[in-house]
N, C-alpha and C positions, 0 to 999 in steps of 0.2 A: 666255230661259234661266232655268230654275228654280234658285234658290239651294240648295245641298246642306245637309241637316240630318242629322246622324248621332247614333245612340245611343252615347254614350261609356261609360256605366256604368249598370247597372240593378239595383236591389234591389226588394223587395216594396213598400216605402213611400217609396222615394227613387230618382229617375231623373235622371241627368245627360245633357243633350243638348248637342251642339256645332253651333252655327250660325255659321260664320265670317263670313257676310255682315253680322252684327250688330256685329262687332268695330269699335270706334272710333266707334260711333253711339249716344251715351248716350241722347238723347231717343227714338230709335227703340226702344232697349232698354226704356225705361220704358213706352212705349205697348204694345209686344208683351207685356211682363210683366203689365200691367193686363188686357189682353185674355185672356191665358192664365189669369190668376187668376180670371176670370169663370166658368171651368169649375167646377162644384160639386166635382169630384174633385181639384182642385188647391188645396190649402189654403195652402201656402207656395210662393212662386215667387221664386227668386233668380237675378238676371242679372248677369253680370260683363262690362261693356262692353269691357274691355281684351282679352278673349279670345273673346267671343261664346259663352260657356258659360252654359247655362240649367239650373238645378236645380229640380226639382219634388218637393215632399214632401207627405205627408198623414199624419194621426195614426192613422186607422183605415181598413182596407180596402186592397186592392192597386191598384197603378197599372199601366196598360197602356202599356208603352214605345212600341210601334208606333203606337198611337192618338195618343199625345202627340207623337211625331215627325211624324206627318202633320198634326196641328193646328198645330204650330209652323212647319212648312214653309209652310202656307197663310198664316199671319200674317207670316212673314218675306217671302214673295213679294209680299204686299200692302203691306208697310211701305215708307216713304220716308225718305230722309235729310233733313238740314236744308235742302238745296237743292231738294227736291221730286223727286229721282230715285228710282226704284224700286231697292231694295237688290238684288233678284234680276236686274236688267237689266244687261247689259254696259255699261261706261263707255268711251267712245272715248278718254278721256284717262287711263284707268287704267294703261295700259301705255305707257311713254315711247318704246318702239321702239328699234331699234338705234342705236348711236352712229356718229359719222362715221368713226371708225377702223374699226369693225366693217364698215361699208358699203364702205370702201376696200379692206380685206382681202378681203372677199367678192367684190368686183368684180375684183380682181387674180387671185384663184384661179379665178374663172369664166373669165377671159380665157385663163389658162394651160391650163385644162381644155379649152377650145374648140380651142386650137392643137394640143394632144396628140391630141384626138379626130380632128381633120382630118388630122394626120400619120399616124395609124393607120388611115386610110381608114374611119373611123366604126365600127371593129370593137372598139375599147376606149377607155377614158378613164382619168383618174386614179382614179376609184372602183373600177376593175377592176385596174389595174396595181399600185397601191400595196399592196393586200393580198397579191397574188401575190409581189411583191418581198420584203415582210417575211416571209412564210411561207418562201420559198426561202432567205433569209438565215438564218433560225432553224434550218432543217434542215441547211444547210451548216455552221453553227457546231457543231451536235451531231456531224455526221459528221467534222469535222476534229479536234475536241478529244476525241472518244470519251467524253464524259460529258454528263450532263443536269443543268445547274445549276439550283438552286432559284430561282424568281422572286423579284425584289426586292419589298419590302413595298409600294412605291408601285404596282408592277404589279398586285399582288393587290388593292390598294384600288381601282384603276381598273377591273379586271375585275369586282369585286363590284358597283360602282356601275353599270357598263354592263350587267351581267347583270340587275340589278334593273330598270333602265329598259326593257330589251328584253322581259322576261317579265312585267312589270306595267304595260303601257301605260295601262290604265284608271285605276290609282291615280295615275300621274304626270299624266295629262291632267286628272283631277278636282282635283288639288292646284293645277295651273296655273290652272284656272278659278276656284278659290277665291281664289288670290292676286290675280287680276285683279279679282274682285268686291270685295275689300277696298279696292283703290285705292292710289293713290300716297301717301296720307297715313298709311300704316302706321308710318313712323318717328316721326312726331310723336305718334301715338296711343300708341305703346309707352311714351312718356315720361310719359303721364298716370298719375295715381295709381290703383292698382287698388282698386276699392271695389265691394262688392256692392250692388245696387239691389233693395230689397224694397218695392215700391210699395203692396202691400196691395190692397184692393178698394174703397176710398173709401166707407166707410159701411155696406156690405153685410156685410162680414166683417172683423174686426180682424186685425191681424198677430199670429201665434201665438208669435213669438219664436224663438230658436234651439233646438237640440236639448236643451241643459241646462235651459232654461226650460220646455220641454214636458215633460221628465221630472219636474221639480219640480211642475208643475201636475197631472200625472197622479197623483203621490204624494199631493198635497193632496186630490184628489178621492176617492182610495181611503180616505183618513183621515176623510172627511166634512167637510173644511174648504172653504169657498166663498171663491174669490178675489174681491177687491173689483173 
């Protein structure tokens, strides 16, 4: 399974990418940043291991967000964590699975549903009867009271969440895959200090500094001053 990489924000000379698989893997972030900085068009690469955010900047010329996204996706899917596992590969221990209480409830409901289905001659089950009962009860209430009450706020909240999950299955499944890829260590990783990693290019190209430093350097060049 390929780890998802998204373009979060794009300007002409600054592109921010989001690679959730990198979150919490500081050493992998450093290696990916170094490899990405080897591209002549990527002059400054900033990686935030706490969030998996990757920011690419350059002083002159335009950046191609889609090309950067594709290149970062290749690097992320080839990267490995400290234990040697591929970041883009599903981890069998990443999802703890259902609890014993959840299993017990599911078993009880399944048994009740099987009894109801058998009693109905396999013509209906709880999945069919409960929606019909609730819809009938709602219509009966409207018929008896002769008014249509406004839904409660928690009903509206539930309907909005349910509607989103129903009509956006792709986004929900992608986020679930992302959460599984990050792994069970997310709680510990969030407690780590958020710090940007700017590894540079190790001798081939020096770090250019932040936006303020670059603007000052450009002003010096226009004035004919050479930086030491």
